[in-house]
N, C-alpha and C positions, 0 to 999 in steps of 0.2 A: 727365248732362244737368241743366241748371239748372231749378229750379222757381220761383226768384225772383232777380231781378238789379237791383242799383242801378247806374245809369249817370249819372255826372256830377251826382249829387244834391246840391243846395244847399238849406239850410233857414235862414231868417232870421227874427228877431223885431225889427221896426223896422230899425235900422242894425246890429244885432248879429248876426253870423254864428254860428250854432250848429254846423252841419255844412257842410263846404266840399269840394265835388268828391269825393263818396263813390263809390268803385268797388268793388263786391263782389258775390258771388253765392252762393246756397245751392243745393246739389244734394240730390236725394232721399236721405234717410238721414243727412245731415249732423247732427252735434250740436255746436253752436257756443256758446261762452261769450262774452258781451259785457261787457267790463270798462273801467274808467275812473273817474276821480274824480267825486264828486258834482257835477252841473252840466255834465258833459262832453257830454251829449246822448243818453244811452243810451235813455231813455224816448222821446225824440223819434224816434230811429231805429226803435224797435219800432212806434210808431204809424204811421210811414211804411210799414213793411213790411206792417202789417195793413190799410192803406188807410183808417185813421181820419183821417189828415192827408195832404195832398198836398205835394210838394216845390215850392219857389219856382222852382227851375231843375232841369233833368235829368228823368229818368224812372225809375219803379219798374215793372219788367216782371214779371208773374206768369203762370205757366202756366195755360192755360185749364182751368177746372174745379177749380182748386186750392182746397182747404178750409183755412181758417186759424182758429186759436183764439188769443185774446189774453187773458192774465191781467194786469191792471194793478195797480200799487201802490195807487192810489186806485180801489178797485173801484166801478164804476158798473154795477149789475146790470140786465139787461133786465127788462121788465115780466113776461115769462113766468116768469122765475126767481123774482121777488119775489112773484108772485101765486099760486104753487104752494101747494096746501093743506098740504103737509108737505115736510120736507127730502128724503126719499127720492124723491118725485115730482119735485122741483126738480132733483136730480142726474140722475135718469133722463132728464129732458127734453133733456139734452145730446146724446143719441142720437136726435135728432128724426127722421132718415131711417128708422131702424129702427122707431121708434114708428109712423110713417106706414105702413110696410109691414105691421106687426103689425095695425094697424087695418083695412087693406084685406083682409088674410087673414081676419080675424075676420068682416068683412062678407060675404065670399064663403062662409064656412062657414055663417053664418046663412041665407044664400040657397040653401044646399045645392048650391053650384056647385064643389065640391072636385074634381070629375072633369074640369073644364075645363083646357085648356093654360095659361090665364092663372094659375090657382091654382098649378099646378106650377112655372111660371116664377118667380112671386113667392116661393114657398116655398124654391126653390133660392137665390135672391138673399138671402133672410132668413137662411138657414143659412150661406151663404158669408160674410156680413158679421158673423157671430157673434151673431145675434139670440137664439138659444136659451140663450146664456150671458150675456145682457145683465143680468138680475137678479143673477146671481152677481157680475158685474163691478161693479155699483152697490154692492152690499153690501161687497165687498172694498175699494172706494175709500173708502167711509164709515168702515169700521173702521180701515183703514190710516192715514187722516188724523185719527184720534183722536176720532171721534164714537161715543159709547156708543149701544147699540141703543135706549135710552130716548129719545135725542134725535132719532131718525129721524122721529118723528111730529110734531115741532115745526115750525110754519110758519117760512119763512126770515126773515120780518120780525121774529120774536122773538129771533133770534140776535144776538150781539154783532158788531161790525165784523170782528174777527179770525176769528170762526166763519163769517161770511158769505164771507170771502175763502177760507177753507179749503174751504167748500162749493162755491164757484165753481171752485176748482182740481179738486175731485173731478168736477165736471160736465165740465170740459174733458178730463180724463183718460178719462172714460167716452166722450166724443164722439170721441176719438182722431183729430184732424184730420191732414191731410197735413203741415202746418207748425204747430208749437206754439210760441207766443211767450209767454215768462214774464218778468215784471218783478219781481224780488226775491221769488220764491215762498216762500223759507224764513222770512220775517219772522214768521209766525204758526204755525210748526210746532215741536212738541217733538222730542226726539231720536228717538223711535220713528217718528213720522210722517216725519221727515227721511229716515231709512233706508229706509222703505217707498217714499217718493217716488223716491229714487235708484234703487232696484231696479226700480220700474215704468218709469222713463225708460230705463234700460238695456235693458229688454225691448222697448221700442217700436221699430217699424221706420220710423216717420215721422220727419221732420226736426224739429230743435229749435234755437231761438235763445233763450238765457236770459241776462238781465242779472242779475248777482248779485255781492254782496260776500263771499259765503260760499265761502272758498277750498276747504274740504273737499268741499263740494257740487260745485264746478266740477271738482275732480280726479276725482270719482266719476262724472260724467255727460257730460263733453264731450271731444271729440278735436281741436278747433280753438278758437283764441281770436281774437276781433276786439277790438282795442284802439282806443278812441277817445281821442285825445290831441291837444290843440291843434287841434281841429275837424277833424282828418283821421283816417282809419281805416287801421290796419295789421293784416295777417293773420299769425298765427303758427300753426304746427302743434303738436299735442300738447295736454295738459291744462294746468291753471293753473300747476302747478309747473314744467313744461317752458317755458311762456311766461315765467315769472318769471326763469328762468336765461337765456333768450334775450334778454330785455329788458335785464337787467343787462349782459350781454356787448355788446349793441349800443350801449348808452349809454356804456360804457367805451371802446369802439372809436371812437365819434363824438367823445368828448372828446379822445382822443389825436389823431385826425385834425384836429380843430379847432385844437388847440395847435400841431401841426406846420404847418398852413396859416398860422396867425398868425405863426409864426417865419419862414416863407418870405417873407411879405409884408414883415415888418420888415427882413429881410436885403436884399431887392431895393431897398427904399427907401434903405437905408444905402449900397448900391452906386451907386444913381443919384446920390446927393449926393456921394459920393466922386469919381466920374468927372466930374461937373459941376465940382467944385472943381479937378480936374486938367485941365480943358478937353479931356477925351477924349470928344468928342461921339459918336463911333461906338459906343463901349461904353455910354455913357449911354443912347442911344436903344435899344440892344439890351436893357438891363435895364428900361427904361421899358415896352417891349413885353411883357416877362415879367410885370412888375407889373400891367399892364393885364389880362393873361389871368388872373392870380391873383385880382384883385379882381372880375373879371367872372363868375367861377365860385365864389361863396362856398360854404364847407362848412357844412352845417346842423349845429349842435350842440344838444344837449338844452337846452331853456330851464330856467332855475332854477325849481324847483317850490316853491310855498308848502307847507310841511309842518307838521303839528301838532307842537308842541314843549312837552310837559308839563313844568312847572317841577319841579325836584328839592326845592324848599323852598316852604313856604306863603307866600302873599302878605304876611302880616305879618312874615315873615322869621325867625320863631322855629321851631325844630325841635321835634317832639314828643318828650317824654321817653321813657325806656325803661319799658315796661310790665312787669308781673309775668310770670313764665314761663308760667303758665296764664292765657290771655287771656279765654277764654270756657269756662264749665263748665255743662253742662246735665244735670239728672237728673230723670226722670219729668216733663218739661215738657209741658204741654198748651197748644197755641197755637190761636188762633181769634179770633172776634169777639164783642163783648159782647152781653148780652141787650138787647132793646129796653126803653128807659126807660118809666116809667109813662105818660108823656104821648105815647108812640109814637115819640119821636125816638131817635136813636142815643145810646148811653151815651158814645160818643166822637165828638162832633160833628165833622163834616168829614172823618173818616177813611174812605177808600174801602174797600169790601168789604161782604160780606153782614152783615146784622144779624139776630140771633136773634129768635124770638118773645118776647113779654113773659115775662120770668123765665127764659128758656132761651137760653144762649149757643150760638153755632155753634162746635162743636169741629172743627177742621180736621185736626190731626195731633198725634201724641204722640211725643216724643223721649225714650226711656228713658235714653240715655247718650251725650252728645256732648262732646268736648273739643277746643279749639283752642289750641295752644301758640304762644308768641311766634315770629314769623317764618314760620309756616306759611302756605301758600296753598292754600285748600280750595275746591273747586268744589261747589256745591249743585245737584244734578241730580234729574230726575224728570219725570213727565208734566205737561202743563198742568193746572192746577187741583189738584195734589196738596198744595200748601201751602208751596212753596219761598219765595215772597214773604212769606207770613204768618210763617214762621219768621224770615226776615231782619228783617222789621219789628218782631217781638217782641224780637230781640236789640238792635235799634237803639233800643228804647224807644218806638217809635211805637204799638205795641199792648201792652196789659198781658197778662201770662201768665194763662191761665185756671186753671192749677194747676201744681204742681211747683216746681222749683228752677232758677233761672237766676242765675248769678253772673259778674260781670265782674271781671277781675283789677285789682289796684292799678295806678294810673297809666295806665289805658286812656283814650285820646282817640279818639272815634269820628268817622269821616268816612263819611257815608251818601249813596249815589247811588240814589234811588228810580227805579222805572220811569217813563219820561218822560210828560209831559202828564197826569199824575194830578191835578196842582194847578197853578194859575197861578204863574209866577215874578213876584215883586214887581218893579215898575218898568215904565214904558211902553216904553223902548228898551233895547237890550243894555247900553249904557253906564250907564243909570240902574239896571238890575238889579244891577250890580256896586256902584255908588256908594251905593245904598240899603242894601246889606248891610254896607258898610264905609266909614268916613269917610276917603276918600283923594282926592287931587286928580285932575282929569280926565286930566292927563298920565300919572300913575302907572297909572290905570285903562286908558288906551289902550295903554300899553306892555305891561301884563299881558294884555289881551285879544288883542293881536297874536300872542302865542304860541299862541292858539287860533284863529288865522286870521281874526280880526275886525280888519280894517285899514281906515283911511280912513273912508268913509261907512258901512261895514258896522256900526260901533258905534252908528249912529243908526237902525238898523232896529228896527221895533216887534217885541217879543217874539212877539206873536200871529201875525205874518206869517212867522216863521222856518220854514224847511224842517225836515224831520226830522233831517237831518245837522247843520244849524246849531243846532238846539235841543239836540242831544246834546253838541255842543262847548261850548255855554253852560253846560249842567249840569256838565260836567267843570271848567269854569273856576270855577264857584261852589263846587264840591267842594274846590278847592285853596286857598280863602281862609284857612282855619284849619289849623293843624298837626294831624295825626292819626297814630296808630300802629295803628289798626284800621280797615281800609277795608271797608265793607259795600256791595257793588256789585250792583245788580239789572239784569241785561241791559245791561251798559255799552256793548256794541258795536252795539246797535240803531241803525240808520240811519247808522252811520259807514262811510265808504268804506274800501277795503282799506288804503291808506296810513295812515289815521287808526287803524285797528285795529292795525296793526303798531306804530305809535308808542305806543299804549296798552299793548300787550303788553310792549314793551321797557321802558316806565316801571314797570310792575308787577313785572317780573322784577328790576329793579335796586333797587326800593324795599325798605327794611328793614321796612315795615309788615306786620302780619298781614293777610291778605286772605281774606274770605269772599265768593265771587262766584256769583250765580245766572246761569247762561248756557246757551244752546243752541248757542253757537259752539264747535264741536268743536275747531277749531284753537287757540282760546284755552285750552280745557280741557287739550288735549294738551301745549301748550308751557308752560303756567303752573302747573297744579295737580298736586301729587304725591299728594294725598288727596282723597276725595270724601265728602260727606254725601248719601245717597240718600234722597229723600222719595217714598213711594209707598204707596197703599192705607192712608192714615191713620197711617203710621209713618215715622220717620226713623232711619236707622242709618248708622254710619260705614263706609267702605270704604277699606282701606289699599292704595291703588294709584291709578294714573291712569285716564283715560277709556278707553283701549284695553283695559287690564286688566279694568276693570269690565264692558265689553261682552263680553269673552271669558268672564268669570265668569258673566254672565247666560246665555250660550249653553250653559254647563255646568250650569245649574240654580240659580245663586245667587239668593236672594231677600232682601228686607228682613226678612221674618218669620224666615227661617232664621238670618240674621246676628244678630238680636236674641236669639233663643233660644239660640244658641251662646254669645254673650257672657254672657247671664244664667246659663247652666249653668256657665261657667268662673268667674264672679265670685261668684255668689250661690246656687249650687246649683239653678238652674232658676227662681228667682223674682227679681223686681225688688227694688231696694233697699228699697222700702216694703212688700214682701211680695206685691205684685200679680203675678198670672201674666202673662207677657209676650205671650201669644198674642192678647190683646185689643187692637185698634188704638187705642182710647181708653178706658182703664180708668176706670170710674166712681169718683170720689173726691170728698170734700167740697171744694167750691170755695173758693179763697182770696179775700180781698177784692180787688176790682179794683185793679190798679196795684201790688199788693204783690209784692215779691221777697223772697227769703229774708234778704237783708241790705238794710236801707233804703238809698235813694240817698245819704243824707247820710253814711253810713259805708262804702258799698261801695268807693269809690275808695281810702279810707284803709285799710280792713281787708283788702282783697285778697280772695282766694278763701276761701270757707267750707270747712267740713269735707268730706271726700270722700263721706260718707254721712249720711243723716238730715238733718232740718231744722236750720237755724242758730239758730232760736228755739224756746223751749219746753223742758220738762224733759228731762234726759238719759234715754236709753233704758236699761233695766236690762240687765245683762250676763249675766243668768242664762240657762241653757240652752246646750247644746253646739251649735256651728256647724261646718260642714265647713272643713277647712284650705284655705287659698288656694294656688294654684300660686306658684312662685317669681316668675314674671313679674308676676302680678297683685299679689302682696305688695309687690314692689319698686316698682311703679308707684303703688299706693295709698299706700305709706309716704312716697314722695317728695312726694306732694300734701299729705298730712297734716303732714309736717315743715315744708313751706313755709308752710302755714297757721299753724302754731304760731309760727314765727319772725315772720311778718308781723303777726299779731294781737298777739303779745307786745310787739313794737316799737311798734305803734300805741298800745297801752294805756299804755306808758311816756310817750309823747309827750302823750297826753291828760291823764295825771295831772300832768305838768309844767305843762300849760296851765292846769289848775285852780288851780295855786299862783300863777299870774301875777296881779298886782294889776289889770292892764288887763282881764283876763277877769272877775275877781271884781266889778269895778265896772260891767260891762256885762251887764244881766240877760238880754238876748236871746242874747248870745254864751255866757253861762254856761249857759243852758238848752240850747243846741245842743251844747256840749261834754259836758255831763252826760248828755244823751240818747245821744250817740254813744258815750260811754264805757260806758254800760249795754249798748248793742248789742254792742260789741266784747267786753265781759266775757262776755256770754251766748254769743257765737260762739266765744270762746276755751274756755269750759267744754265746749261741744259738740265742739270739735276735740280737746280732751284725752280726752273720752269715746271719740271715734272712734279715737284713738291706742291706748287701752287695749284696745278691742275688736279692733283690728287685730293687736296683739301676741298676743292669745289665738288668733288664726287663722293665726299665722305658720307657714310650712311646716317 
């Protein structure tokens, strides 16, 4: 039996038709996924179902007494939610009917009327509706959606926009309406919260209609798909993967039928002309009748869709050079935010993120040992707030390391896609945003932007008015201006529709660049990344396997702390390279000057990677004292790194010595000082690499 039905529903804005003659129904217990490109009308359909908007024509019929809960992308929270004294109370208010029953029961108890039939009736209803487990459900929802117990006492107004949306979702799940309407519910959820939400929805008995671009979420939660395409709605059975197969088969069949129909029309026209020329009017009229029937019943073929087409080369036309084999190398790196300057401003003006108290930086996470080799595609995963973005920003050079060693390989050219809307994009319009970043003609800019679906007047839209999906596409366009062989991507699929996500995945799979990607998109992680960096509880550790292998390992007890301890035991006898015990999330060490890396920026690209252990500057460490032998695997890996360091540094030293002998350098004081300074850095790094080689030979198996 239907609990909600759309009958001939039409929705228009001005002269533009968004939804045209929608016919569909939802039965009790249905779990339906709503899919379609950005702008297809998914949010409009959800608002019509909830009764927030009314159709221009047609009718939306709802079962009498039907309770509906709607979670919007742009959350507009009711006054009761926002005025709640704390988060726990705000979420609990979702079960308003139970709270009213609870209050009435309490009033009867205070009046000593517990023996009355009214009290017994209310108590039975309260128990049937799950009133005695309400507090347990509230706490389960808050914990499952990633709220620490310390946050439960915060007022809703003090939460960020993403936290408020998660709290609103928790409130809806506690309310447990007959029909749950969700619009992109996964946007602000980390992986643990995603999996908890999926499991909760699977256990629900009520109906669900969810609009989402998260394919893994749809596969886990729905058993039917509603597709909005060209203003019409089509129903498919099964989850998203089943729908995708059916849609491809339908499109292929429609294309074949369209081609056959066009061939028949062309054949009949040819026969009409032939019989006319032969003056065989009987046959001519016969084929004219057939032609009229064919043209009167056209076969609908899929319209050509505008698809995101990421370019294989940068806008400048040049390709990024080949980087060193070791692209990123991290050892005992501490990432975080700088201390507050003396005048109270941030030491890094304009950089988003927390700022420490005066003289005290905010330490977010420590990475004892991370390495990215050329061509690897590594996913950076972990809970919200663990430090994934901070780590990526530090590698990008947007934040200075607080301590430790971070080395980029020789020839590395970075392309960095930050989380969206953290800062304004220069330029008033989309076209100006591109032309202000690069001196090119408007024709070249329009041609390039068309690949990112900005065509015609779209390029004249103001940047501040762009939707989330349009902003994401513009960010991708700006990323592709300059050549890069190391792509640092922070939530690149946010706000992209499914087709755009698939285009991005295809581009990244075919790209020869090294990729470090922070993402909660499980399909992206599964199809793209063979290795992970896991950031959790103030620590970052590598995991040699994909997303599914990592989740399976977690279920068997794998932890970041255990992985770091095992690696330290294997490589250093239970201690970090600097001697610090690895069990401390952020080991206290003397801070390095802000902005300093182990090899200065002037020589980093030239010198390549530094030595495998120890600082690249400063006196060599003494080799006295016996150290445990390395395993064959650890020895082979470390020896390959040190040998590569020695080769690169030796070659760079020769080049710099030749440059010093050049008359043009000798005659230019600024250039002479730069070359001399870089040569000193390279010589120091080379001495440290030689020292590391000698120490490694002493520990050979």
